[in-house]
KEROTOR-895931 format. One record per residue (C-alpha): x, y, z; residue in one letter. Coordinates in pm, whole numbers, padded with zeros to 5 digits, always signed. Example, Ala and Ser with C-alpha at 12.3 -4.5 7.8 and 13.67 -1.06 7.14 Angstrom:
2
+01230-00450+00780a
+01367-00106+00714s
This chain:
295
+03149-01018-03493x
+03222-00800-03184x
+03165-00895-02837x
+02800-00747-02866x
+02625-00974-03085x
+02296-00998-03256x
+02232-01333-02996x
+02362-01071-02740x
+02187-00785-02828x
+01850-00939-02857x
+01938-01110-02516x
+01975-00809-02323x
+01694-00638-02460x
+01448-00878-02384x
+01575-00940-02056x
+01373-00774-01751x
+01672-00732-01549x
+02044-00606-01614x
+02013-00306-01847x
+02328-00091-01849x
+02565-00355-01710x
+02774-00251-01964x
+02928+00037-01782x
+03035-00119-01517x
+03350-00359-01427x
+03286-00606-01188x
+03554-00575-00892x
+03661-00904-00900x
+03752-00897-01323x
+03948-00555-01209x
+04090-00773-00905x
+04226-01070-01253x
+04332-00824-01446x
+04574-00618-01208x
+04663-00983-01117x
+04733-01062-01493x
+04928-00701-01594x
+05055-00555-01292x
+05262-00899-01098x
+05486-01109-01233x
+05884-01120-01383x
+06005-00778-01480x
+05696-00609-01356x
+05709-00356-01115x
+05553-00623-00834x
+05695-00949-00910x
+05467-01142-00621x
+05151-01042-00397x
+04906-01198-00279x
+04602-01292-00428x
+04418-01190-00089x
+04641-00866-00040x
+04526-00703-00373x
+04143-00778-00321x
+04206-00635+00054x
+04329-00285-00125x
+04081-00326-00385x
+03783-00333-00142x
+03944-00062+00012x
+03962+00154-00329x
+03619+00073-00378x
+03509+00185-00031x
+03726+00518+00016x
+03634+00605-00438x
+03258+00577-00304x
+03284+00852-00093x
+03344+01097-00263x
+03413+01008-00677x
+03115+00731-00732x
+02794+00800-00794x
+02704+00544-00524x
+02368+00775-00368x
+02161+00501-00309x
+01740+00585-00184x
+01476+00478+00046x
+01117+00562+00036x
+00841+00464+00293x
+00551+00643+00473x
+00649+00741+00809x
+00460+00568+01086x
+00309+00708+01410x
+00643+00668+01555x
+00833+00916+01364x
+01101+00700+01299x
+01274+00561+01012x
+01526+00261+01066x
+01866+00306+00878x
+01924+00109+00619x
+02192-00165+00660x
+02469-00024+00421x
+02448+00339+00541x
+02733+00497+00580x
+02580+00904+00532x
+02307+01108+00430x
+02244+01289+00103x
+01917+01444+00190x
+01553+01396+00346x
+01252+01506+00151x
+00901+01427+00193x
+00692+01365-00132x
+00370+01553-00244x
+00043+01459-00514x
+00252+01585-00746x
+00557+01369-00684x
+00763+01660-00603x
+01010+01640-00382x
+00999+01908-00069x
+01357+01897+00143x
+01395+01822+00503x
+01618+02011+00711x
+01802+01901+00994x
+01758+02015+01387x
+02074+01978+01579x
+01862+02176+01898x
+01737+01835+02006x
+01842+01509+02015x
+01705+01123+02212x
+01910+01108+02474x
+01929+00788+02748x
+01665+00854+03062x
+01837+00811+03371x
+01662+00608+03655x
+01555+00764+03966x
+01357+00742+04238x
+01021+00984+04366x
+01273+01190+04523x
+01498+01255+04191x
+01805+01101+04319x
+01981+00838+04089x
+01834+00491+04176x
+02109+00184+04251x
+01828-00011+04341x
+01997-00285+04087x
+02339-00241+04122x
+02620+00019+04161x
+02605+00204+03817x
+02362+00398+03674x
+02082+00268+03536x
+01958+00410+03241x
+01539+00350+03184x
+01394+00116+02948x
+01412+00271+02577x
+01146+00045+02457x
+00856+00096+02742x
+01012+00439+02796x
+01148+00708+02573x
+01268+01017+02666x
+01121+01360+02751x
+01335+01544+02481x
+01237+01294+02208x
+00847+01257+02361x
+00872+01657+02363x
+00989+01714+02042x
+00758+01448+01884x
+00438+01578+02016x
+00522+01936+01921x
+00391+02105+01612x
+00601+02288+01455x
+00632+02663+01537x
+00642+02726+01123x
+00348+02515+01037x
+00094+02763+01338x
+00223+03064+01086x
-00042+03104+00798x
+00117+03116+00456x
-00116+03183+00247x
+00007+03435-00028x
-00161+03742+00148x
-00148+03674+00573x
+00182+03627+00488x
+00199+03987+00410x
+00064+04061+00660x
+00422+03924+00837x
+00649+04111+00673x
+00955+04205+00865x
+00835+04020+01145x
+01050+03708+01071x
+01389+03935+01109x
+01647+03686+01255x
+01520+03371+01181x
+01768+03040+01123x
+01678+03010+00770x
+01702+02605+00784x
+01438+02637+01031x
+01166+02906+00901x
+01019+02677+00684x
+00721+02451+00676x
+00869+02125+00548x
+00936+01979+00879x
+01290+01832+01052x
+01441+01549+01137x
+01756+01466+01389x
+01953+01150+01370x
+02042+00913+01673x
+02310+00728+01585x
+02342+00492+01877x
+02026+00393+01798x
+02045+00399+01432x
+01720+00554+01380x
+01606+00936+01182x
+01397+01106+01398x
+01100+01322+01229x
+00869+01626+01379x
+00547+01559+01386x
+00426+01720+01098x
+00598+01446+00865x
+00369+01167+01043x
+00227+01004+00737x
+00419+01145+00483x
+00617+00961+00220x
+00975+00988+00292x
+01243+00975+00041x
+01597+00883+00220x
+01949+00980-00017x
+02248+00780+00133x
+02590+00730+00054x
+02712+00354+00031x
+03049+00204+00037x
+02944-00017-00219x
+03084-00332-00062x
+02709-00372+00103x
+02632-00702-00155x
+02795-00903-00467x
+02604-00662-00668x
+02708-00378-00556x
+03093-00436-00554x
+03174-00269-00882x
+03334+00029-01097x
+03231+00250-01373x
+03483+00196-01634x
+03546+00592-01591x
+03733+00503-01303x
+03878+00169-01372x
+04214+00353-01376x
+04156+00527-01087x
+04180+00180-00905x
+04401+00007-01099x
+04635+00297-01004x
+04481+00279-00576x
+04589-00060-00540x
+04947-00036-00669x
+05019+00294-00441x
+04875+00133-00211x
+05106-00217-00235x
+05433+00009-00297x
+05394+00185-00028x
+05378-00098+00224x
+05617-00309+00062x
+05971-00298+00208x
+06289-00159+00024x
+06052+00028-00188x
+06216+00317-00295x
+06073+00660-00174x
+06045+00815-00522x
+05824+00538-00669x
+05678+00528-00371x
+05534+00955-00454x
+05542+00883-00837x
+05241+00575-00823x
+05131+00831-00548x
+05082+01141-00838x
+04979+00857-01046x
+04682+00736-00815x
+04591+01153-00764x
+04605+01190-01154x
+04337+00921-01221x
+04106+00946-00949x
+04064+01372-01058x
+04057+01232-01387x
+03755+00942-01311x
+03563+01306-01088x
+03596+01533-01381x
+03447+01173-01635x
+03176+01138-01364x
+03043+01472-01302x
+02841+01412-01638x
+02924+01796-01767x
+02765+01861-02063x
+02799+02162-02217x
+02426+02169-02423x
+02280+02151-02043x
+02509+02440-01885x
+02427+02665-02215x
+02050+02628-02138x
+02095+02692-01726x
+02316+03030-01822x
+02017+03114-02064x
+01797+03120-01759x
+02019+03324-01548x
+02067+03603-01777x
+01701+03642-01747x
+01611+04006-01581x
+01408+03935-01217x
+01086+04236-01209x
+00921+04282-00872x
């Protein structure tokens, strides 16, 4: 009997969680495998601390999560009257923000670079900077006083939502929207991210809507996330190997260059495997592209 014997399969299918775990290898197992296979006498790395291998393994997992692994996570919340959403604890960068309609369809929300949420400087009644409490500039308490910039943005109705998008009415607007920035000439709303305070701010027409945030994590948030897809396992070993030989003394430069080349090749192969390209799906898409569009 193999590893997946009948008893294991029965346990797997009757379990309430853990489905699909076989496609991943835990990071701790990768570290163990590396210490067994790559480190020792008559091997390229004769001696290295396990803590060093663990460090490079975590760095490899972190870096590969940004552009190689499927490390996109998502959160769904209902936007409160404050029109803000707290960034997830393991947030690195956003992929997409959407609001969900009653049919469960996503409507993409676009970022705006024309506003922000700056700190409001404390001023006296004459408009002078208030130094009454010290010699440095004082900022108003953001918990009790929001900036005028954010207050105006959150209270204003977006211009595009004031237009009538009914088909008959929209025909009358033909030629009148020339020159508009496409990212703002839509009715889905907008947002900006306040990195300093760790919040996403939304336009007023998003109030009460269900929002889905898709974002990138570095895969180091929890122990359960520290795992590697088997398609990219070899890339992890090559990354760790190159990191170790490139920081060790007395290693010839041509050896370092060799492992750097192997690392790049392994990463490229992992990207191709994880891209999950299916010939039948591409063929179906190309069939749709060949259709004539009638006006």
